[in-house]
BADO-869251 format. One record per atom (N, C-alpha, C): x negated, y, z negated; residue number from 1; atom name. Coordinates in steps of 0.2 Angstrom, whole numbers. Each point is the difference from the previous one (the first is absolute). Layout:
BEGIN
((X Y Z) NUM CA)
...
end
This chain:
BEGIN
((-3 -241 166) 1 N)
((6 3 -2) 1 CA)
((0 3 -8) 1 C)
((1 6 -1) 2 N)
((-1 3 -6) 2 CA)
((6 0 -4) 2 C)
((0 0 -7) 3 N)
((5 0 -4) 3 CA)
((2 7 -1) 3 C)
((7 2 -1) 4 N)
((2 6 -1) 4 CA)
((-3 4 -6) 4 C)
((-1 -3 -5) 5 N)
((-3 3 -6) 5 CA)
((-7 0 -1) 5 C)
((-4 -2 5) 6 N)
((-7 -1 -1) 6 CA)
((-3 6 -1) 6 C)
((-5 0 -5) 7 N)
((-3 6 -2) 7 CA)
((3 5 -5) 7 C)
((7 -2 -1) 8 N)
((4 5 -5) 8 CA)
((0 -4 -7) 8 C)
((0 4 -5) 9 N)
((0 -3 -7) 9 CA)
((7 -4 0) 9 C)
((0 -5 -5) 10 N)
((6 -3 -1) 10 CA)
((6 5 -2) 10 C)
((6 -2 2) 11 N)
((5 4 -2) 11 CA)
((2 -1 -8) 11 C)
((2 5 -3) 12 N)
((2 -2 -7) 12 CA)
((7 -4 0) 12 C)
((0 -5 -4) 13 N)
((5 -5 -1) 13 CA)
((5 3 -5) 13 C)
((6 0 2) 14 N)
((6 3 -4) 14 CA)
((5 -5 0) 14 C)
((4 0 -5) 15 N)
((6 -4 -1) 15 CA)
((1 -2 -7) 15 C)
((6 -4 -1) 16 N)
((1 -2 -7) 16 CA)
((-4 -6 -2) 16 C)
((-2 0 -6) 17 N)
((-5 -5 -3) 17 CA)
((4 -4 -5) 17 C)
((-2 -6 -1) 18 N)
((3 -5 -5) 18 CA)
((-2 2 -7) 18 C)
((4 -3 -5) 19 N)
((-2 1 -7) 19 CA)
((1 7 -3) 19 C)
((4 4 3) 20 N)
((1 6 -3) 20 CA)
((-5 6 1) 20 C)
((-5 -2 5) 21 N)
((-5 5 1) 21 CA)
((3 5 5) 21 C)
((-2 6 0) 22 N)
((3 6 4) 22 CA)
((-2 -1 7) 22 C)
((5 2 5) 23 N)
((-2 -1 7) 23 CA)
((-5 5 2) 23 C)
((-4 -2 5) 24 N)
((-5 4 3) 24 CA)
((-6 -5 1) 24 C)
((-6 3 -1) 25 N)
((-6 -4 2) 25 CA)
((-1 -5 -6) 25 C)
((0 -7 2) 26 N)
((0 -5 -5) 26 CA)
((-7 -1 -3) 26 C)
((-5 3 3) 27 N)
((-7 0 -3) 27 CA)
((0 5 -6) 27 C)
((5 4 -1) 28 N)
((0 5 -6) 28 CA)
((4 -3 -6) 28 C)
((3 -5 1) 29 N)
((4 -3 -5) 29 CA)
((-5 -2 -6) 29 C)
((2 0 -6) 30 N)
((-4 -2 -6) 30 CA)
((-1 -7 0) 30 C)
((-6 -2 -2) 31 N)
((-3 -7 1) 31 CA)
((1 -4 -7) 31 C)
((1 -6 1) 32 N)
((1 -4 -6) 32 CA)
((-6 0 -5) 32 C)
((-6 -1 2) 33 N)
((-6 1 -4) 33 CA)
((-2 -6 -5) 33 C)
((4 -5 0) 34 N)
((-1 -6 -4) 34 CA)
((-7 -3 2) 34 C)
((-4 -2 -5) 35 N)
((-6 -3 2) 35 CA)
((0 -7 2) 35 C)
((-3 -2 6) 36 N)
((0 -7 2) 36 CA)
((-6 -4 -3) 36 C)
((-1 -6 2) 37 N)
((-6 -4 -3) 37 CA)
((-7 3 1) 37 C)
((0 4 5) 38 N)
((-7 3 1) 38 CA)
((-1 7 -3) 38 C)
((6 2 -3) 39 N)
((0 6 -4) 39 CA)
((2 6 5) 39 C)
((2 -1 6) 40 N)
((2 5 4) 40 CA)
((7 2 -1) 40 C)
((2 6 1) 41 N)
((7 2 -1) 41 CA)
((4 -3 6) 41 C)
((7 -1 -2) 42 N)
((4 -3 5) 42 CA)
((2 6 5) 42 C)
((0 -1 7) 43 N)
((2 6 4) 43 CA)
((7 0 2) 43 C)
((4 -4 -2) 44 N)
((7 0 2) 44 CA)
((4 6 -3) 44 C)
((5 3 3) 45 N)
((4 5 -2) 45 CA)
((4 -2 -6) 45 C)
((0 5 -5) 46 N)
((3 -1 -7) 46 CA)
((8 1 1) 46 C)
((3 -4 -5) 47 N)
((8 1 0) 47 CA)
((0 5 -6) 47 C)
((7 2 -1) 48 N)
((1 5 -5) 48 CA)
((-4 -1 -7) 48 C)
((0 -7 -2) 49 N)
((-3 -1 -6) 49 CA)
((-8 0 0) 49 C)
((-3 2 6) 50 N)
((-7 1 0) 50 CA)
((-4 -6 2) 50 C)
((3 -5 1) 51 N)
((-4 -6 3) 51 CA)
((4 -2 7) 51 C)
((-4 -4 3) 52 N)
((3 -3 7) 52 CA)
((4 -6 -1) 52 C)
((3 -2 5) 53 N)
((5 -6 -1) 53 CA)
((-4 -6 -2) 53 C)
((-6 -1 1) 54 N)
((-4 -6 -3) 54 CA)
((-2 1 -7) 54 C)
((-1 6 -2) 55 N)
((-3 1 -7) 55 CA)
((5 4 -4) 55 C)
((7 -2 0) 56 N)
((5 4 -3) 56 CA)
((0 0 -7) 56 C)
((-5 -4 -3) 57 N)
((0 1 -8) 57 CA)
((4 -6 -3) 57 C)
((-1 -1 -6) 58 N)
((4 -5 -4) 58 CA)
((7 3 -1) 58 C)
((5 -5 -1) 59 N)
((7 1 -1) 59 CA)
((0 4 -7) 59 C)
((5 4 0) 60 N)
((1 4 -7) 60 CA)
((5 -4 -4) 60 C)
((3 -5 3) 61 N)
((5 -5 -3) 61 CA)
((7 3 0) 61 C)
((5 -3 -3) 62 N)
((6 2 0) 62 CA)
((1 6 -4) 62 C)
((5 4 2) 63 N)
((1 6 -4) 63 CA)
((7 0 -4) 63 C)
((4 -5 2) 64 N)
((6 0 -4) 64 CA)
((2 -7 -2) 64 C)
((5 -1 -4) 65 N)
((1 -7 -3) 65 CA)
((3 -4 6) 65 C)
((3 3 5) 66 N)
((3 -4 6) 66 CA)
((-6 -2 4) 66 C)
((-5 4 1) 67 N)
((-6 -1 4) 67 CA)
((-4 -6 -4) 67 C)
((0 0 -6) 68 N)
((-4 -5 -4) 68 CA)
((4 -7 1) 68 C)
((6 0 0) 69 N)
((4 -6 1) 69 CA)
((-1 -3 7) 69 C)
((0 5 5) 70 N)
((-1 -2 7) 70 CA)
((-7 -3 1) 70 C)
((-4 2 -4) 71 N)
((-7 -2 1) 71 CA)
((0 -7 -3) 71 C)
((3 -1 -6) 72 N)
((0 -7 -4) 72 CA)
((3 -5 5) 72 C)
((6 2 3) 73 N)
((3 -5 4) 73 CA)
((-4 -1 7) 73 C)
((-3 4 2) 74 N)
((-4 -1 6) 74 CA)
((-6 -5 -2) 74 C)
((-2 0 -6) 75 N)
((-6 -4 -2) 75 CA)
((2 -7 -1) 75 C)
((6 -2 -1) 76 N)
((2 -6 -1) 76 CA)
((0 -4 7) 76 C)
((-4 -5 0) 77 N)
((-1 -3 7) 77 CA)
((5 -6 0) 77 C)
((0 -4 -5) 78 N)
((4 -6 0) 78 CA)
((5 -1 -6) 78 C)
((-2 3 -6) 79 N)
((4 -1 -6) 79 CA)
((-1 -6 -4) 79 C)
((-6 -4 2) 80 N)
((-1 -6 -4) 80 CA)
((-2 1 -7) 80 C)
((-3 6 -2) 81 N)
((-3 1 -6) 81 CA)
((5 5 -4) 81 C)
((6 1 2) 82 N)
((4 4 -4) 82 CA)
((3 -4 -6) 82 C)
((2 4 -5) 83 N)
((2 -4 -7) 83 CA)
((6 -5 2) 83 C)
((4 2 5) 84 N)
((6 -4 1) 84 CA)
((-2 -7 4) 84 C)
((-5 1 4) 85 N)
((-3 -6 4) 85 CA)
((-4 -4 -5) 85 C)
((-4 3 -4) 86 N)
((-4 -4 -5) 86 CA)
((5 -5 -4) 86 C)
((6 4 -3) 87 N)
((5 -4 -4) 87 CA)
((3 -6 4) 87 C)
((2 2 7) 88 N)
((3 -5 4) 88 CA)
((-5 -6 1) 88 C)
((-6 1 1) 89 N)
((-5 -5 2) 89 CA)
((-1 -4 -7) 89 C)
((0 3 -6) 90 N)
((0 -4 -6) 90 CA)
((6 -4 -1) 90 C)
((6 2 2) 91 N)
((6 -4 -1) 91 CA)
((-1 -6 5) 91 C)
((-2 1 6) 92 N)
((-1 -5 5) 92 CA)
((-5 -5 -2) 92 C)
((-5 2 -3) 93 N)
((-5 -5 -3) 93 CA)
((3 -5 -5) 93 C)
((4 4 -5) 94 N)
((3 -4 -5) 94 CA)
((5 -5 3) 94 C)
((4 2 5) 95 N)
((5 -4 3) 95 CA)
((-3 -6 4) 95 C)
((-6 1 3) 96 N)
((-4 -5 4) 96 CA)
((-2 -5 -5) 96 C)
((-3 2 -6) 97 N)
((-3 -4 -5) 97 CA)
((6 -4 -3) 97 C)
((6 3 -1) 98 N)
((5 -4 -3) 98 CA)
((3 -5 5) 98 C)
((0 2 6) 99 N)
((3 -5 5) 99 CA)
((-5 -6 1) 99 C)
((-7 1 0) 100 N)
((-5 -5 0) 100 CA)
((1 -5 -6) 100 C)
((1 3 -6) 101 N)
((1 -4 -6) 101 CA)
((6 -4 1) 101 C)
((6 2 2) 102 N)
((6 -3 1) 102 CA)
((-1 -6 5) 102 C)
((-3 1 6) 103 N)
((-1 -5 5) 103 CA)
((-4 -5 -3) 103 C)
((-5 1 -4) 104 N)
((-5 -5 -3) 104 CA)
((4 -4 -5) 104 C)
((4 3 -4) 105 N)
((4 -4 -5) 105 CA)
((6 -3 2) 105 C)
((2 1 6) 106 N)
((7 -2 3) 106 CA)
((-1 -8 1) 106 C)
((5 -4 -2) 107 N)
((0 -7 2) 107 CA)
((0 -1 7) 107 C)
((-3 -6 2) 108 N)
((0 -1 7) 108 CA)
((5 -6 2) 108 C)
end
């Protein structure tokens, strides 16, 4: 049993592509070109910034004061080393030391 398309060249593939590339033949999309460990260029289709989704490049950082503040807040994992927490820990240490001294000096 023979296939319908046997002996015919492959049909051109058309349709919408990801990452902002124009519709049409995906093999014509611009390529990323980032060098891999072997020195070969990356064959993935590029996004509008010129790199693929794997090699998107370094972050340009926050552009506004609000963006900078959001970044700072997202970097706080637990708050243990903030100024307020350091001060609270210091007060707790002093309180514990005072309590231990009072227990030791208390009559039995």
